[in-house]
N, C-alpha and C positions, 0 to 999 in steps of 0.2 A: 528587418525592422519595419513595423507597420507605419504608415503615414498618419500624421495627425490631421484629420479632416473633420469638418463639422458634420453633425448627424445627418443633415440633408444630403450629404455626399458620401455617406458611409460605405456604399458599395464600391467606391473608387479606391478603397484601401486594398482591394484584391487586384493583384498585378494583371491577371488575364482580362478581367473586366475593364481595367483602366486602359489596356491596349485597345480593346474593342471599342470603348467609348470614344477614345481619341480618333481612331480610324473612321468611325461612323460620323464624327463631326465634319470630316472632310467629304466622305463619300456621299452622305445624304444631301449635302448642298448641291452636288452635281446631279443627284437623282431628281431633286425638285426642279432644277433647271431643265432637265430632260422632260419631266412631266408637263411643265408649263409650255415648253416649246412644242411638244407633241399636240397638245390641245389647240394652241394657236395655229399651228400648221394645218391641222384638220379643218378648222373653221375658215382659215384663209383659202384653202383649196376648194371647200364646198359651200361655205356660208350657211350651213344647216345645223340646227339643234339636234336633229335626228342623227346626223353623222357623228356628233360628239357622243351621243348615247351608244351608237354602234361601236365606236372605238373602245369605249369603256366596257361594253359587253364583251368584245373580242378579247380584251385584256384579262377579263375575269371569269369567262365561261370555263376555262381549264381548271380554275380554282374551284368553281362550283361542282364540276364533275369529278375532279381527281383528289382534292385535298384530304377528304376522310381516308381514302385508300393510301395516299402518300404518307399521311401521318402514321398509319400502321406499318408501312413498309420501312420508313426511315428509323423506326424505333430500334431496329436491329443493326443499323448502320452507325459508323463513326460520324457523329454529328459535325465535328470540326472539318473533316475531309469533305463531307457533303456540302457544307456551307462554302468552302473554298471553291469547289468546282461550279457550284451554282453562280457564285459571284463572277467567276472567270467567263462563263457563258454570257452573263449579262453585259460584261465589258465588251465582248465580241459583237453583240447585237448593237450596242451603242455606237461602236466604231463604224459598223456597216451602215447604220441609219445616217450617221454623219456624212459618210462618203456619198450616199445616194442623194441627200439633201443638198450638199455643197455643189454637186455636179448637175443639179437640176433634174435628176432622173426620178425623183420621188413622186409617188401618186398616193391618193387616198387609200387605194387597195393595198399598196405596199405598207403604208403606216399601219393599217388594220391587221395585216399579216404579222408585222413585227410585234404589235401589241399582243396578238394571240400567242406568239412564241414566248414572249416575256411572261405571259400568264402561265404558260406551261411550266416554265422554270420556277416561277413564284409559288406554284402549288406545292413544290418540294422545299424551296428555300425559306419561306415564311414560317411554317411550323417547325422547321429545323432551327431557325434563329431563335424563335420563342423558347423552345425547349432547351437550347444550349445555354441560355442565360443562367439557369440554375447551376450549371457546371463551372461557370466562369467566376462565381463569387465563392469566397472561402467559407462564409458562414451562411447557413440556411436562412437565418432570419433577415439577411440582407437582400433576399430575392425580391420582395415587394419594392424596395428602394431602387434596385437595379432596373426593374420594369418601368418605374416612374422616370428614372434618369434616361432610359432609352427613349421614352416619349419626349423628354425635355430636349435632348439633342436633336430628335426628329423635328421638333417644332421650331427650334432655333434655326435649323436648316430650312424649314418651311418659310421662315421670315427672311432669310438671306437669299436663298436660291431663286424664288420667284421674282424678287425685286431686281436682282442681277440679271435674271433671264429677260425681264421686261425691257430693260435698257439694251441688253445684248441683241435681242431679236430686232429691236428698232434700228440698231447701228449696223449689225453684221449678219443678221438672219438666224434662223433656227438651227442650222447645221452646226454652228460653233457650240451651241448649248449641248448638243449630242456628243460632240467631241470632248468637251470638258467633262461630261459625265463618264465617258469611257476612261479618261485618264484618272478620274477620282476613284474608280473602283480599285486601283492599285493599292490604296491605303488599307482597305479592308483585307485584301489578299495578303499583304505583308503582315498585318497584325495577327491574322488567323494562323499564318505560317509559323510565327515565332512564339505562339502560346505554349506554355508548359503545363501539362496535366499529368497527375500520377497514374491515372487510368484512362483509357480511351472513353470519351463521352458517349456511351451506348446505353440507351434507356432500358431495353429488354435484353438481358444477358443470359436468360435461362436456356439450358440446352434443349434442343428439340427442333423439329422441322419448322422452317419459316413459313407461316401461313398468314400473309398480310390481309387477305380477304376475311378470314375468320377473326383476326385481331381487330379489323375495322368494324365488323359487326358487333364484336364485344365492346368496343369503345362507344358505339352508338347506343347500345343497350345500357351501358354504364351511365351515359348522360341522360337517357330516357328515364331510368329508374331512380336517379338521384334528383329530386324535385328542384333544389336550388340551381344546379347546373342546367337542367332543362329550361327553366324559366329565364335564366340569365341569357342563354343562347338564343331563345326566341325573342327576348327583348332587344338584344343587340342586332339581331337579323332584321327585325321590323324597323328599328331605328335606321339601320343602314339602307334599307329599301326605300324608305320615304325621305330621309334627310340627306344622305350622301349625294344624291343628284345635284344638290346646291353647289358642290365643288365642281362637278363635271360640267355644269352649265355656266360656270364663271366666265369663260370667254364670250359666250353669247350675252351674258349680263353686262359685261364690260363694253362690248362693241354695240350691240343692238339696243339695249335699254338705256345705258348711260352715255352712249355716243363717244366712247373713248377709244384708246389704242392699246397696243400691247403693254405700254407703260401703265395704263389704267388697270389692266389685269394684274400686273405685278403688285400694284399698290393695294388692290382688293385682297389678294392672297397674303400680302404682308399684314393686313388688318386681321385676317383669319389667324395668321401665325402668332401675332401678339397675344390674342386671346388664348390661343392654344398653349403658348409658353406659360402664361399665368396659370392655366389649368394644370400643366405638367409640374410646375413648381409647387403648387398646392398639394398635388398627389405625393410628390417626393417628400414633403414635410410631414406627412402622416407617419406616425411611429408604429402603428399596428394596422391590421386589415379589418378590424372590427367595424369601422364606420363606412367601409367601401360600398356595402350594399345600399346604404342610404344615398351616398353620392351617386352611384350608378343610376338608380331609378330616377332621381330628381334631375340629373343631368340629361337623361334621355328625353324627359318632358321639356326641359329647357332648350334642348337642341331643336325640337320641332317648333317651339315658339320663336326661337331666334331666326330660323329659316323663314318663317312666316313674316316676321318684321323686316328682314333683309329684302324680301321680295317687293316691299313697298318703297324702297329707296329709289329716288329719281335724280339724285345728284351724286357726283363722285365722292364728295366729302362725307355725305350721309352713308353712302355705300360702304366706305372704309370703316366708319364708326360702327355700323350695324353688322359688319363682318366679324368683328372681334368676339361678340357673344357666341356666334356660330362656332368659332374655333375653340373657345373656352369649353362649351358644353360638349362638343364633339370629342375632345381629348379627355375630359374628365370622365365621360361615359365609357370610352374605350379602355383607358388605363385601369379604371376601377374594375371593369368586367374581366379584363385580361389578368389582373393581379389576383382577383378572387378565384378564378378558375385554376390558376397555377398554385394558389395557396391551399385550395380545398382538396385537390386530388393527389394521390401518391406519385412520386417521381417516375416509377416504372410505367405509369399510364398517361403521363403528361403529354407525350407527343400526340397521342390519339385525341385527347381532349383539346389540345391547342390546334390540331388540324380542324376540328369541328368549329372552333372559334374563328379560324382563318376562313372556313367555309361561310360562316355567318357574317363576318365583317367584310369579306371581299368577294365571296361567291354569289351572295344574294343581291347586294346593291345594284349590280349591272342591269338586272331586270327592272329595277326602279328607274335607272338611267334611261333605258329604252322607253319606258312609259312617259317619264318626264320630258324626254327629248321630243317625242311625238306630240305630246300635249303642248309643248312649247311652240312647235311649228303651227299648231292649229289655233291656240288661244293666246299665245305670247309667253315669253320666258317668265315674266313676273307672275302671271296667273298660275303657271305650272308650279313654280316654287311655293306660292301661297297655299295651294291645295296640298302639296306634299308636306309642308310644315304642319298644317292643321291635322292631317291624318296621323303624322308621327306623334304629335302631342296627345291625341286621343288614345291611340293604341298603347303608348307608354304609360299613361295614367291608369288604364285598365290593368296592365301587368304589374305596375307598382303595388297595387292593392293586394295582389296575389303574393308577390315576393315579400312584402312586409310581414305577412303571416308566417313566413318560413325563417324568421330571424334565429330561432333556437337551433334549427338544423344547420344554418350557415355557421353559427358560432361553434357548434359542436365539431363540425368538420374542420374548421380552422384550428381548434385546439388539438385535435387528433394529429394533424400534420406537424404541429409545432412540437409535439411530444417526442 
C-alpha cells in the first residue's frame, strides 16, 4: 500500500528511497560535523588561508583526475554494493582521524593525506550515489523530486551539523566530531543493506568486454556533442571554480575577518544552510523540469553576487544574514543542473554524465580554492572573496545568454526521456 504524502514529498512513497532518505538524514549531519571540524583543525594548526585551499585541493584532486573514468567503470557494477563499500571505507577513515586527533598525533600533513584518500573514495561514491537515485524510486517521473529531496536533507544536515560542530569543537575538540561522523555512517550502511530491488542496479548490462576507458571517452563525446549538457557542465564548473571557495574560506572569514571562534563558524554555516534549505524546498516543489534551465542560469549569477556581498560583511550578524543568499543560490544552481542532466540523458548513460557533473562540481573548484587561498593570504580574505564573486557573476551571465538560446533542445531532450 502506497503512502499518502504531499506532492512535494512524492519520492518518499518509494520504500527504497524512503530508507535512503532517512539514513542520509542521520549520516549527513555527521559528515557536516566532520567537514567543519577538519577545516577548523587545519586553520588552528596552520593559521593559513593557503592551507585551507591545499586541504580542499587534496580532497578533490582525485575527483578531478578519476571521476570521468570512475563513472564509466561503475556503470557495469552493482551500484548498491559499490555505495555500501565506499561508505564503509569512509567510516574507517573517520574513525582513524578521530583516534589521531584525540590522541594529539594529528598534523596538517596527516589531515591533508586523509582528505586525499577521502577524495579517492568520493570519485567513485558520488557518481554512484547520483546514478542510484533513479533505481530507488518506483516511478521515473519522481526522479527530479528525489534529487531535490536529497539536497533538502543535505542542507538540513548542513544547518544542524555545523552548529553542533561549532559548540562541540569549543567544548571537547575536533576529534569528537570525527568520531560522531564515523558512527553516523552506520545508518546508510544499514539502509543500503536492506533495500529490495527486483534487478541489480547496473547501468550498462550489454554483453561484451568491459572497456571503461572507451566508455569514458564516449561519455565525454556525448556531453561535447549535446550542446545543453556541454554548456550546463561548463557553467557549473566555472561557478564552482569562482564561488565555492567562499565555503572553503569560511574558517578564515569567521576568525580573521569577523574576529570570532569556532561557534562563529558554526553560525555562518548555519546561515548558509538556512538559505540552502529554502532553495532545496523550492526545487522540490517544482512539478516538472521545464523551468530548471531558467533557475540554474539565474542562480549561478546570484551565487556570484551573493559571495561578493558576503565578502563585505564586517560583523557576525551581517555575516550570518549575508550567508543565507550564498546557500540559496548555491543549492538552487546545483540541484537544477543535477536534475536537468539526469532528466535529459538515457539511464544507460547516466553514470558517465553524472561522473562529469561530479568532475565539474567537485573536481574543478579546488583549483579555485588554491587561487582564492593564496590571494587571501596576499590581499585579505574579504578581497579574495569579492574578486571571486564578481568573476562568477560575469562568467555566468555570459553563459546564460548562450543557454537561453538552447531552450528548444532542452525541452526536446526532456520530453524524449519522459516518453
